[in-house]
C-alpha positions as CSV (number, residue, x, y, z in Angstrom):
1,X,5.2,13.5,-2.1
2,X,1.9,12.0,-3.1
3,X,-0.2,11.5,0.0
4,X,-2.1,8.2,0.4
5,X,-5.9,8.1,0.2
6,X,-7.7,5.8,2.6
7,X,-11.4,6.1,2.4
8,X,-13.6,3.8,4.6
9,X,-16.5,2.0,3.0
10,X,-20.1,3.1,3.7
11,X,-23.3,1.5,2.6
12,X,-23.2,3.4,-0.7
13,X,-19.5,4.1,-1.2
14,X,-16.5,1.7,-1.6
15,X,-13.4,1.4,0.5
16,X,-10.6,3.1,-1.5
17,X,-6.9,2.7,-0.8
18,X,-4.4,4.5,-2.9
19,X,-0.8,4.4,-1.5
20,X,2.1,4.9,-3.7
21,X,4.7,4.0,-1.0
22,X,3.2,0.5,-0.5
23,X,1.9,0.1,-4.1
24,X,-1.5,-0.7,-2.8
25,X,-4.4,0.5,-5.0
26,X,-7.8,-1.1,-4.3
27,X,-11.5,-0.4,-4.6
28,X,-13.9,-2.7,-2.7
29,X,-17.5,-2.7,-1.7
30,X,-20.5,-1.0,-3.3
31,X,-20.3,2.2,-5.3
32,X,-23.6,4.1,-5.5
33,X,-22.7,7.6,-4.3
34,X,-25.4,10.2,-4.7
35,X,-22.6,12.7,-5.7
36,X,-20.0,10.7,-7.6
37,X,-17.6,13.6,-7.8
38,X,-17.6,14.2,-4.1
39,X,-15.9,10.8,-3.5
40,X,-14.1,10.3,-6.8
41,X,-12.7,13.8,-7.6
42,X,-9.8,13.4,-5.1
43,X,-9.3,9.9,-6.5
44,X,-9.0,11.2,-10.1
45,X,-6.7,13.9,-8.9
46,X,-4.5,11.4,-7.1
47,X,-4.3,9.2,-10.2
48,X,-3.4,12.1,-12.5
49,X,-0.6,13.0,-10.1
50,X,0.5,9.4,-9.7
51,X,0.8,9.0,-13.4
52,X,3.2,11.9,-13.6
53,X,5.7,9.8,-11.5
54,X,4.4,6.2,-11.3
55,X,6.0,3.2,-9.5
56,X,7.8,0.8,-11.9
57,X,4.9,-1.6,-11.4
58,X,1.3,-0.6,-10.9
59,X,-1.4,-3.0,-9.8
60,X,-5.0,-2.0,-9.2
61,X,-7.5,-4.3,-7.6
62,X,-11.2,-3.9,-8.0
63,X,-13.3,-6.0,-5.7
64,X,-16.7,-4.4,-6.1
65,X,-20.0,-5.9,-5.3
66,X,-22.0,-3.5,-7.4
67,X,-21.5,0.0,-9.0
68,X,-23.7,2.4,-10.8
69,X,-23.2,3.9,-14.3
70,X,-21.6,7.1,-12.8
71,X,-19.0,5.0,-11.1
72,X,-18.5,3.0,-14.3
73,X,-17.5,6.2,-16.1
74,X,-15.0,7.1,-13.4
75,X,-13.5,3.6,-13.5
76,X,-13.0,3.9,-17.2
77,X,-11.4,7.4,-16.8
78,X,-9.0,5.9,-14.2
79,X,-8.1,3.0,-16.4
80,X,-7.5,5.2,-19.4
81,X,-5.2,7.4,-17.2
82,X,-3.1,4.3,-16.3
83,X,-3.2,3.1,-19.9
84,X,-1.1,6.2,-20.7
85,X,1.8,5.0,-18.4
86,X,1.6,1.3,-19.3
87,X,4.8,0.2,-21.1
88,X,6.2,3.7,-21.1
89,X,7.2,4.2,-17.5
90,X,5.3,1.5,-15.5
91,X,3.9,-2.0,-16.0
92,X,0.2,-1.8,-15.2
93,X,-1.9,-4.7,-14.1
94,X,-5.6,-4.7,-13.2
95,X,-7.2,-7.4,-11.1
96,X,-11.0,-7.6,-11.4
97,X,-12.4,-9.7,-8.6
98,X,-15.9,-11.0,-8.6
99,X,-17.8,-13.6,-6.6
100,X,-18.5,-17.0,-8.1
101,X,-21.9,-17.0,-9.8
102,X,-22.0,-13.2,-10.0
103,X,-22.4,-13.0,-13.7
104,X,-23.3,-9.3,-13.6
105,X,-20.0,-8.2,-12.0
106,X,-18.1,-10.7,-14.2
107,X,-19.6,-9.2,-17.3
108,X,-19.0,-5.7,-16.2
109,X,-15.3,-6.6,-15.7
110,X,-15.2,-8.1,-19.1
111,X,-16.7,-4.9,-20.6
112,X,-14.1,-2.8,-18.9
113,X,-11.3,-5.1,-20.0
114,X,-12.4,-4.6,-23.6
115,X,-12.1,-0.8,-23.5
116,X,-8.6,-0.5,-22.1
117,X,-5.2,-1.7,-23.3
118,X,-3.6,-2.9,-20.1
119,X,-3.2,-6.4,-18.7
120,X,-6.5,-7.2,-17.0
121,X,-7.1,-10.4,-15.1
122,X,-10.5,-11.7,-14.1
123,X,-10.3,-13.4,-10.6
124,X,-13.2,-15.5,-9.4
125,X,-13.5,-15.6,-5.6
């Protein structure tokens, strides 16, 4: 059984919840880790295992205030992983949440949306 991941946010790392049993997958806060693999390697491993036996529907919510380029590469890898299961075994849906007037995060979401082939909604909060 795939064990849930529940990482509390810090000043430089986001809160991450990955729980197959509840279907909750979310990233929120800031992501500026000094060692990106330290926090994201378990997340990448979890996604790879999840994609072997995904839920019928997969929704991932990103509610990030800011993230660095290393985090951006990880997010792309995670989305590409879920792209593999979209329409084959699972319906995948991404929610990209950003604050009103935060053009930087809105544009970063639009950039990510353009590189993956999964339903991707931009949600202004």
